LOLUM-818287 format. One record per residue (C-alpha): residue number from 1; chain; x, y, z. Coordinates in pm, 1 decimal, always signed. Example, Ala and Ser with C-alpha at 12.3 -4.5 7.8 and 13.67 -1.06 7.14 Angstrom:
{1, A, {+1230.0, -450.0, +780.0}},
{2, A, {+1367.0, -106.0, +714.0}},
This chain:
{1, A, {+1050.1, +2268.5, +1404.5}},
{2, A, {+860.9, +2564.7, +1447.4}},
{3, A, {+773.5, +2518.2, +1798.5}},
{4, A, {+524.4, +2267.3, +1670.4}},
{5, A, {+475.7, +1936.4, +1895.6}},
{6, A, {+757.6, +1682.4, +1807.3}},
{7, A, {+585.1, +1344.4, +1825.1}},
{8, A, {+769.0, +1019.3, +1955.9}},
{9, A, {+785.5, +770.1, +1655.9}},
{10, A, {+702.3, +401.6, +1726.5}},
{11, A, {+891.9, +194.7, +1447.4}},
{12, A, {+728.8, -123.2, +1332.1}},
{13, A, {+911.9, -406.0, +1181.2}},
{14, A, {+838.6, -773.3, +1094.3}},
{15, A, {+1121.1, -959.0, +998.0}},
{16, A, {+1175.4, -1314.4, +848.9}},
{17, A, {+1503.8, -1447.2, +700.6}},
{18, A, {+1621.3, -1069.9, +662.9}},
{19, A, {+1997.5, -1110.9, +740.4}},
{20, A, {+2078.9, -955.9, +392.7}},
{21, A, {+1879.1, -647.3, +441.0}},
{22, A, {+1873.4, -568.4, +819.2}},
{23, A, {+2202.4, -377.0, +804.0}},
{24, A, {+2094.2, -140.4, +571.8}},
{25, A, {+1776.1, -46.7, +728.9}},
{26, A, {+1927.8, -40.7, +1086.1}},
{27, A, {+2213.3, +170.8, +892.7}},
{28, A, {+1932.9, +407.6, +802.9}},
{29, A, {+1779.2, +421.2, +1115.4}},
{30, A, {+2107.7, +506.0, +1274.8}},
{31, A, {+2147.5, +823.2, +1058.3}},
{32, A, {+1836.2, +977.2, +1129.9}},
{33, A, {+1842.3, +1330.3, +1211.5}},
{34, A, {+1538.5, +1270.6, +1437.5}},
{35, A, {+1602.0, +1059.9, +1763.1}},
{36, A, {+1254.9, +1041.6, +1911.3}},
{37, A, {+1201.1, +699.2, +1798.1}},
{38, A, {+1196.0, +317.4, +1948.8}},
{39, A, {+1199.4, +14.6, +1721.0}},
{40, A, {+977.9, -287.7, +1768.8}},
{41, A, {+1094.0, -609.0, +1590.2}},
{42, A, {+892.4, -909.1, +1519.4}},
{43, A, {+1116.6, -1207.8, +1399.7}},
{44, A, {+861.9, -1466.1, +1269.1}},
{45, A, {+783.8, -1781.6, +1117.8}},
{46, A, {+530.3, -2086.5, +1158.6}},
{47, A, {+666.8, -2317.3, +1449.2}},
{48, A, {+604.3, -2608.1, +1223.1}},
{49, A, {+890.3, -2474.7, +974.9}},
{50, A, {+1143.9, -2613.5, +1251.9}},
{51, A, {+1028.2, -2992.3, +1132.0}},
{52, A, {+1008.4, -2899.0, +764.9}},
{53, A, {+1366.9, -2964.8, +617.7}},
{54, A, {+1342.1, -2713.1, +344.1}},
{55, A, {+1242.6, -2448.3, +566.4}},
{56, A, {+1462.7, -2484.7, +863.3}},
{57, A, {+1721.3, -2308.5, +748.4}},
{58, A, {+1474.8, -1996.9, +770.4}},
{59, A, {+1424.2, -2071.2, +1131.8}},
{60, A, {+1797.0, -2093.8, +1210.0}},
{61, A, {+1857.5, -1751.8, +1022.6}},
{62, A, {+1545.5, -1592.9, +1218.2}},
{63, A, {+1733.2, -1729.9, +1552.1}},
{64, A, {+2058.0, -1595.4, +1441.3}},
{65, A, {+1875.6, -1234.0, +1373.6}},
{66, A, {+1762.0, -1222.4, +1734.9}},
{67, A, {+2086.1, -1310.7, +1850.0}},
{68, A, {+2258.9, -1023.7, +1641.9}},
{69, A, {+1976.3, -793.6, +1737.0}},
{70, A, {+2048.1, -859.2, +2119.1}},
{71, A, {+2388.6, -726.6, +2076.4}},
{72, A, {+2283.8, -445.3, +1855.1}},
{73, A, {+2365.2, -106.8, +2011.9}},
{74, A, {+2288.2, +281.8, +1910.2}},
{75, A, {+1914.1, +209.0, +1880.7}},
{76, A, {+1649.1, +149.6, +2151.8}},
{77, A, {+1521.0, -206.0, +2020.7}},
{78, A, {+1233.5, -417.5, +2156.6}},
{79, A, {+1245.7, -790.4, +2011.8}},
{80, A, {+936.9, -999.9, +2002.8}},
{81, A, {+1035.8, -1357.2, +1957.6}},
{82, A, {+797.2, -1536.3, +1742.7}},
{83, A, {+1051.3, -1794.4, +1571.5}},
{84, A, {+1243.9, -1991.0, +1824.2}},
{85, A, {+1111.3, -2355.2, +1892.3}},
{86, A, {+759.7, -2317.2, +2077.3}},
{87, A, {+761.2, -1943.8, +1988.4}},
{88, A, {+667.2, -1975.8, +1643.9}},
{89, A, {+325.8, -1916.2, +1474.0}},
{90, A, {+57.8, -2199.2, +1538.2}},
{91, A, {-181.2, -2293.2, +1280.3}},
{92, A, {-339.0, -2069.6, +1041.7}},
{93, A, {-210.8, -1760.7, +1239.9}},
{94, A, {+94.6, -1696.4, +1078.5}},
{95, A, {+220.5, -1447.4, +790.4}},
{96, A, {+316.2, -1108.7, +770.4}},
{97, A, {-46.5, -961.8, +844.5}},
{98, A, {-5.6, -1151.1, +1183.6}},
{99, A, {+346.3, -1030.0, +1226.6}},
{100, A, {+253.9, -664.0, +1196.9}},
{101, A, {-55.4, -687.9, +1404.0}},
{102, A, {+179.7, -838.1, +1657.3}},
{103, A, {+410.1, -587.1, +1677.1}},
{104, A, {+171.1, -296.9, +1629.4}},
{105, A, {-47.5, -400.8, +1912.9}},
{106, A, {+274.9, -430.4, +2138.1}},
{107, A, {+347.9, -74.2, +2084.2}},
{108, A, {+1.0, +11.5, +2119.6}},
{109, A, {+4.5, -127.4, +2471.8}},
{110, A, {+290.1, +108.9, +2579.3}},
{111, A, {+249.4, +421.7, +2359.6}},
{112, A, {+62.0, +719.1, +2431.3}},
{113, A, {-239.2, +810.2, +2185.9}},
{114, A, {-60.0, +1105.0, +2030.9}},
{115, A, {+262.6, +902.6, +1939.2}},
{116, A, {+317.1, +764.2, +1567.8}},
{117, A, {+331.8, +408.0, +1445.9}},
{118, A, {+563.5, +398.0, +1128.9}},
{119, A, {+556.5, +70.8, +946.7}},
{120, A, {+814.3, -54.4, +736.6}},
{121, A, {+986.8, -383.7, +566.2}},
{122, A, {+1333.9, -476.8, +629.4}},
{123, A, {+1431.1, -449.3, +258.5}},
{124, A, {+1358.6, -56.7, +258.1}},
{125, A, {+1582.0, +218.4, +286.9}},
{126, A, {+1510.5, +585.0, +341.3}},
{127, A, {+1734.4, +911.7, +361.4}},
{128, A, {+1846.0, +1053.7, +696.1}},
{129, A, {+1539.6, +1297.2, +756.4}},
{130, A, {+1260.5, +1058.9, +682.4}},
{131, A, {+1165.6, +998.5, +1046.4}},
{132, A, {+1166.7, +1398.1, +1121.6}},
{133, A, {+947.8, +1447.4, +743.9}},
{134, A, {+669.3, +1228.2, +914.1}},
{135, A, {+690.8, +1398.8, +1251.0}},
{136, A, {+659.4, +1748.0, +1065.8}},
{137, A, {+377.7, +1633.1, +851.6}},
{138, A, {+173.5, +1490.3, +1154.7}},
{139, A, {+259.5, +1797.8, +1371.0}},
{140, A, {+119.2, +2001.6, +1095.1}},
{141, A, {-172.6, +1778.7, +1069.5}},
{142, A, {-267.5, +1634.0, +1417.4}},
{143, A, {-615.5, +1524.3, +1301.9}},
{144, A, {-495.7, +1305.0, +1018.2}},
{145, A, {-539.7, +940.9, +1056.9}},
{146, A, {-247.3, +809.7, +845.4}},
{147, A, {-0.8, +907.7, +574.7}},
{148, A, {+30.9, +693.9, +270.2}},
{149, A, {+387.4, +743.7, +218.9}},
{150, A, {+515.9, +780.6, -120.5}},
{151, A, {+767.9, +494.3, -245.2}},
{152, A, {+1025.6, +416.9, -540.4}},
{153, A, {+1168.8, +86.1, -583.1}},
{154, A, {+1549.5, +58.3, -625.0}},
{155, A, {+1698.3, -75.3, -905.1}},
{156, A, {+1928.4, -382.9, -852.1}},
{157, A, {+2188.9, -556.9, -1051.6}},
{158, A, {+1971.6, -832.6, -1160.7}},
{159, A, {+1792.3, -724.7, -1477.4}},
{160, A, {+1518.3, -988.1, -1464.1}},
{161, A, {+1429.9, -831.3, -1124.5}},
{162, A, {+1439.9, -491.8, -1248.8}},
{163, A, {+1230.9, -532.0, -1548.7}},
{164, A, {+981.4, -745.8, -1321.2}},
{165, A, {+991.3, -463.2, -1073.1}},
{166, A, {+923.1, -187.8, -1326.0}},
{167, A, {+642.5, -379.4, -1494.9}},
{168, A, {+477.4, -422.6, -1126.9}},
{169, A, {+534.9, -49.1, -1036.9}},
{170, A, {+401.7, +61.7, -1370.9}},
{171, A, {+83.1, -115.7, -1278.5}},
{172, A, {+65.2, +52.3, -923.2}},
{173, A, {+97.2, +361.5, -1051.8}},
{174, A, {-128.5, +308.5, -1379.1}},
{175, A, {-397.6, +215.8, -1111.2}},
{176, A, {-347.1, +473.3, -872.1}},
{177, A, {-334.8, +770.9, -1127.9}},
{178, A, {-661.5, +652.5, -1282.3}},
{179, A, {-812.3, +649.2, -923.1}},
{180, A, {-704.9, +983.0, -874.9}},
{181, A, {-825.1, +1109.1, -1218.6}},
{182, A, {-1144.5, +978.0, -1144.5}},
{183, A, {-1173.8, +1139.1, -807.4}},
{184, A, {-1184.5, +807.1, -596.9}},
{185, A, {-1140.2, +849.7, -225.5}},
{186, A, {-910.8, +524.4, -258.3}},
{187, A, {-672.0, +640.6, -488.1}},
{188, A, {-355.5, +554.9, -230.3}},
{189, A, {-139.6, +228.6, -315.8}},
{190, A, {-96.8, +28.3, +23.0}},
{191, A, {+227.8, -77.3, +86.9}},
{192, A, {+340.5, -249.5, +429.4}},
{193, A, {+668.7, -40.0, +419.1}},
{194, A, {+536.6, +285.2, +341.1}},
{195, A, {+267.9, +394.5, +588.1}},
{196, A, {+228.1, +549.1, +942.5}},
{197, A, {-47.6, +658.1, +1154.3}},
{198, A, {-90.2, +766.9, +1499.4}},
{199, A, {-154.9, +530.9, +1790.6}},
{200, A, {-495.0, +698.5, +1853.5}},
{201, A, {-615.6, +608.5, +1494.0}},
{202, A, {-486.1, +250.2, +1518.3}},
{203, A, {-684.9, +219.3, +1820.6}},
{204, A, {-1004.6, +383.4, +1716.4}},
{205, A, {-1012.9, +131.8, +1420.9}},
{206, A, {-949.7, -164.5, +1601.1}},
{207, A, {-617.1, -210.1, +1499.4}},
{208, A, {-498.4, -441.4, +1223.3}},
{209, A, {-686.6, -719.6, +1132.7}},
{210, A, {-424.7, -1002.7, +1042.0}},
{211, A, {-436.0, -1158.6, +703.3}},
{212, A, {-189.5, -1407.9, +524.4}},
{213, A, {-84.9, -1086.9, +288.1}},
{214, A, {-266.6, -759.1, +194.8}},
{215, A, {-320.8, -644.5, +549.5}},
{216, A, {-180.6, -318.9, +453.2}},
{217, A, {-451.3, -268.0, +177.8}},
{218, A, {-736.2, -361.5, +423.5}},
{219, A, {-580.1, -153.9, +723.4}},
{220, A, {-518.3, +192.6, +515.9}},
{221, A, {-882.4, +142.1, +380.7}},
{222, A, {-1032.4, +120.9, +725.9}},
{223, A, {-829.2, +439.0, +825.0}},
{224, A, {-956.4, +589.0, +518.7}},
{225, A, {-1332.5, +541.2, +594.2}},
{226, A, {-1246.8, +667.4, +949.7}},
{227, A, {-1108.3, +993.4, +883.0}},
{228, A, {-883.3, +1246.2, +715.9}},
{229, A, {-552.2, +1085.9, +528.7}},
{230, A, {-246.8, +1230.5, +396.7}},
{231, A, {-136.3, +1098.3, +57.0}},
{232, A, {+205.5, +1308.2, +55.7}},
{233, A, {+511.0, +1337.7, +257.1}},
{234, A, {+825.6, +1525.0, +204.4}},
{235, A, {+1074.2, +1219.7, +191.0}},
{236, A, {+995.6, +872.3, +31.8}},
{237, A, {+1088.9, +527.7, +135.4}},
{238, A, {+1277.2, +285.9, -114.2}},
{239, A, {+1151.0, -69.3, -101.5}},
{240, A, {+1413.7, -313.8, -261.7}},
{241, A, {+1339.2, -477.7, -603.7}},
{242, A, {+1361.3, -864.5, -540.5}},
{243, A, {+1175.4, -1193.7, -597.4}},
{244, A, {+1023.2, -1315.9, -243.8}},
{245, A, {+720.4, -1560.6, -212.0}},
{246, A, {+714.6, -1500.7, +166.2}},
{247, A, {+373.9, -1312.3, +116.9}},
{248, A, {+91.9, -1439.1, -125.0}},
{249, A, {+71.2, -1111.1, -351.1}},
{250, A, {+245.8, -793.8, -342.4}},
{251, A, {+585.3, -674.2, -484.3}},
{252, A, {+762.1, -1031.2, -451.5}},
{253, A, {+507.1, -1267.9, -580.2}},
{254, A, {+402.2, -1028.3, -845.7}},
{255, A, {+763.1, -1024.5, -966.4}},
{256, A, {+781.9, -1406.4, -940.0}},
{257, A, {+493.5, -1461.0, -1157.1}},
{258, A, {+564.8, -1164.0, -1410.5}},
{259, A, {+937.5, -1316.9, -1471.9}},
{260, A, {+723.8, -1622.6, -1573.5}},
{261, A, {+518.4, -1431.1, -1806.6}},
{262, A, {+195.1, -1416.2, -1591.1}},
{263, A, {+55.2, -1075.2, -1534.3}},
{264, A, {-312.1, -1175.6, -1516.7}},
{265, A, {-321.7, -1102.0, -1156.5}},
{266, A, {-191.1, -742.8, -1241.7}},
{267, A, {-314.0, -632.8, -1557.1}},
{268, A, {-319.4, -259.7, -1709.1}},
{269, A, {-689.0, -204.6, -1727.7}},
{270, A, {-873.5, +9.5, -1983.5}},
{271, A, {-886.0, +365.3, -1857.6}},
{272, A, {-1255.3, +309.3, -1991.0}},
{273, A, {-1314.3, +71.1, -1691.1}},
{274, A, {-1224.4, +355.0, -1438.6}},
{275, A, {-1427.0, +598.5, -1645.0}},
{276, A, {-1730.4, +349.4, -1588.0}},
{277, A, {-1670.8, +358.1, -1196.4}},
{278, A, {-1677.5, +759.7, -1231.6}},
{279, A, {-1996.2, +772.4, -1403.6}},
{280, A, {-2173.2, +566.0, -1098.8}},
{281, A, {-2001.1, +756.8, -814.3}},
{282, A, {-2074.2, +1086.3, -987.2}},
{283, A, {-2477.6, +987.9, -937.6}},
{284, A, {-2412.8, +855.7, -604.5}},
{285, A, {-2602.9, +1216.0, -442.9}},
{286, A, {-2858.3, +1142.7, -706.8}},
{287, A, {-2894.6, +775.5, -577.4}},
{288, A, {-3061.7, +915.6, -258.2}},
{289, A, {-3355.9, +958.2, -438.3}},
{290, A, {-3338.3, +644.3, -669.5}},
{291, A, {-3075.4, +418.9, -786.8}},
{292, A, {-2986.6, +438.2, -1142.3}},
{293, A, {-2870.9, +120.1, -1346.6}},
{294, A, {-2509.6, +130.3, -1469.7}},
{295, A, {-2252.4, -137.2, -1561.1}},
{296, A, {-2115.0, -95.3, -1190.9}},
{297, A, {-2465.1, -72.2, -1018.1}},
{298, A, {-2553.8, -413.3, -1245.2}},
{299, A, {-2202.5, -586.6, -1102.1}},
{300, A, {-2292.0, -495.2, -764.8}},
{301, A, {-2636.8, -647.1, -784.9}},
{302, A, {-2497.8, -940.3, -943.7}},
{303, A, {-2224.5, -972.0, -659.3}},
{304, A, {-2399.7, -883.3, -355.8}},
{305, A, {-2728.0, -1031.2, -455.2}},
{306, A, {-2926.2, -717.2, -391.8}},
{307, A, {-3184.1, -585.8, -588.3}},
{308, A, {-3081.3, -224.1, -515.5}},
{309, A, {-2734.1, -223.0, -335.0}},
{310, A, {-2823.8, +119.5, -229.2}},
{311, A, {-3151.9, +74.0, -76.3}},
{312, A, {-3017.0, +7.2, +268.9}},
{313, A, {-2823.9, +307.6, +292.8}},
{314, A, {-3105.0, +503.9, +182.6}},
{315, A, {-3295.5, +377.0, +467.4}},
{316, A, {-3029.6, +461.4, +728.1}},
{317, A, {-2880.2, +788.3, +596.9}},
{318, A, {-3154.8, +1071.0, +584.3}},
{319, A, {-2956.7, +1341.6, +408.6}},
{320, A, {-2763.1, +1333.2, +76.4}},
{321, A, {-2440.5, +1420.9, +251.9}},
{322, A, {-2397.7, +1129.9, +468.4}},
{323, A, {-2570.4, +881.7, +236.1}},
{324, A, {-2296.8, +959.6, -34.4}},
{325, A, {-2017.8, +909.8, +199.3}},
{326, A, {-2212.1, +579.9, +287.3}},
{327, A, {-2214.4, +474.7, -87.6}},
{328, A, {-1819.2, +533.4, -121.3}},
{329, A, {-1771.4, +328.3, +180.4}},
{330, A, {-1979.4, +40.6, +40.8}},
{331, A, {-1821.2, +74.5, -291.4}},
{332, A, {-1471.4, +104.5, -132.4}},
{333, A, {-1127.7, +3.3, -270.0}},
{334, A, {-1199.1, -355.1, -255.7}},
{335, A, {-1528.5, -330.9, -477.0}},
{336, A, {-1345.6, -113.8, -713.9}},
{337, A, {-1062.2, -377.4, -746.8}},
{338, A, {-1326.7, -641.9, -779.8}},
{339, A, {-1500.9, -462.8, -1059.6}},
{340, A, {-1211.4, -394.7, -1265.1}},
{341, A, {-1121.4, -773.7, -1240.8}},
{342, A, {-1468.2, -858.4, -1377.2}},
{343, A, {-1435.4, -625.5, -1647.0}},
{344, A, {-1087.9, -741.6, -1728.1}},
{345, A, {-1235.9, -1112.8, -1764.1}},
{346, A, {-1360.2, -1066.0, -2143.1}},
{347, A, {-1051.0, -853.4, -2238.5}},
{348, A, {-848.6, -907.8, -2543.9}},
{349, A, {-616.6, -597.2, -2578.6}},
{350, A, {-260.9, -611.1, -2444.8}},
{351, A, {-155.9, -436.9, -2138.7}},
{352, A, {+86.3, -235.4, -2343.8}},
{353, A, {-216.7, -124.3, -2547.7}},
{354, A, {-396.1, +3.4, -2277.9}},
{355, A, {-118.3, +190.9, -2109.2}},
{356, A, {-28.7, +356.8, -2458.0}},
{357, A, {-391.1, +445.4, -2503.2}},
{358, A, {-418.1, +613.6, -2162.4}},
{359, A, {-98.7, +818.6, -2232.1}},
{360, A, {-168.1, +932.0, -2574.2}},
{361, A, {-556.1, +1010.6, -2470.1}},
{362, A, {-440.4, +1213.8, -2148.5}},
{363, A, {-49.9, +1307.0, -2188.6}},
{364, A, {-11.8, +1313.2, -2585.9}},
{365, A, {+281.8, +1542.4, -2580.3}},
{366, A, {+461.5, +1402.9, -2326.1}},
{367, A, {+378.9, +1019.7, -2440.1}},
{368, A, {+573.7, +1109.9, -2753.2}},
{369, A, {+858.8, +1247.2, -2541.0}},
{370, A, {+887.3, +923.0, -2322.5}},
{371, A, {+794.4, +667.6, -2574.2}},
{372, A, {+887.6, +803.7, -2944.4}},
{373, A, {+812.8, +464.1, -3114.8}},
{374, A, {+492.7, +347.3, -2956.4}},
{375, A, {+481.2, +64.8, -3200.7}},
{376, A, {+776.5, -95.9, -3067.2}},
{377, A, {+694.5, -29.6, -2697.4}},
{378, A, {+670.2, -381.1, -2500.7}},
{379, A, {+709.6, -468.0, -2141.4}},
{380, A, {+909.5, -781.8, -2250.7}},
{381, A, {+1136.5, -627.6, -2500.8}},
{382, A, {+1186.7, -237.5, -2471.3}},
{383, A, {+1487.3, -143.6, -2284.7}},
{384, A, {+1495.1, -106.5, -1869.3}},
{385, A, {+1578.7, +277.3, -1917.9}},
{386, A, {+1239.5, +298.6, -2151.5}},
{387, A, {+1057.1, +128.7, -1846.2}},
{388, A, {+1210.2, +344.7, -1602.6}},
{389, A, {+1112.2, +673.8, -1796.9}},
{390, A, {+739.6, +549.8, -1784.6}},
{391, A, {+745.1, +481.1, -1416.9}},
{392, A, {+895.6, +791.0, -1319.8}},
{393, A, {+676.2, +1001.9, -1547.5}},
{394, A, {+349.4, +834.0, -1390.2}},
{395, A, {+514.8, +882.5, -1042.0}},
{396, A, {+573.0, +1227.0, -1129.6}},
{397, A, {+188.7, +1255.1, -1223.3}},
{398, A, {+44.8, +1092.1, -930.4}},
{399, A, {+254.4, +1337.0, -708.4}},
{400, A, {+71.3, +1628.7, -897.1}},
{401, A, {-213.6, +1474.1, -780.8}},
{402, A, {-105.0, +1381.1, -410.5}},
{403, A, {+45.0, +1730.6, -348.3}},
{404, A, {-321.6, +1904.4, -440.9}},
{405, A, {-532.0, +1615.6, -259.2}},
{406, A, {-862.3, +1677.3, -75.3}},
{407, A, {-811.6, +1423.8, +242.6}},
{408, A, {-1160.9, +1359.7, +336.6}},
{409, A, {-1430.5, +1141.5, +194.0}},
{410, A, {-1683.1, +1302.8, -17.5}},
{411, A, {-1978.0, +1403.2, +250.7}},
{412, A, {-1718.4, +1412.1, +546.4}},
{413, A, {-1666.0, +1780.2, +644.6}},
{414, A, {-1305.9, +1877.9, +648.4}},
{415, A, {-1203.5, +1934.8, +1008.4}},
């Protein structure tokens, strides 16, 4: 590795009823060409599930998983038992957010500051040089607070699952691609199975905030505000496409709702809404003197109940550069999503129309190649091959932005 430091990796893996997938991810770990790693696994579920007949089989499966892992050889494994009777989650403290926090906090207690935490999910696979690619990436960028790892969902045998997954991944890539297009600092897509960060950065931001789901989004957003984030990596992760209700939003729930015909939580927003965002963020430096009225500013006034959403920042930050960064921290990834949902409320066009308008406007030649007959394009009836072509095209365009990304917030000097 060109005599660069080779960091030690700690793999953080939450597990709940994953007997089907564990052999795959453990096999991926066994095949790694980088052996400086240790795996922490939190097998978990609410303790009360032991008393709920329809949930008890998950508890029993988790106990069996613990037994299997205790006998597993070839990988340095540390198990955290949050599943056997009396050890499961109590009250509202449960879910994947608590599992990730528990396993990452356990790692933080034993790891050195320079070590790396690699977040994974049990249904995810990767090639034999994934760990070495992360180690090399962090060795080359020792000041980076995180890598938002590229991802690519695997197709499965179930056509309905593939269709739902492709629709959801197109939504994710369209969303992040438009954020890249307008120069947003929050253009990453947060997946719990696709992020890595040094222990010092985990400690610096106060660790992970436990949430029922969406914890990966909020955590990466904290890291993004703290320092330099990387958006590309030589190797991807490959999450599975599967219907799952173990979290409240994300790929699994989106696929379940989508298969039932409900994509209202994951619409393809008009690209004009992203342009409205850029119209405001481009003015942040001018807001140092006076806030101008824009659609976003009007929305923030209504949402935050503040006559001037940027006045307090103007009072506290005395130069344009730090003020601009503070504006980006206030109008962050969550506020961007809230604005888009607000604008979507009165939207009458179909998702397909918004996607085709975007492709025709910014990639007219490529659009004709991947969707020859735009009049017949439909998420519901187009072939899986046609949907996959769109997905792959968006991924490649996203990767072009990622490869040329500036990893710091506007107003933050590059190290």
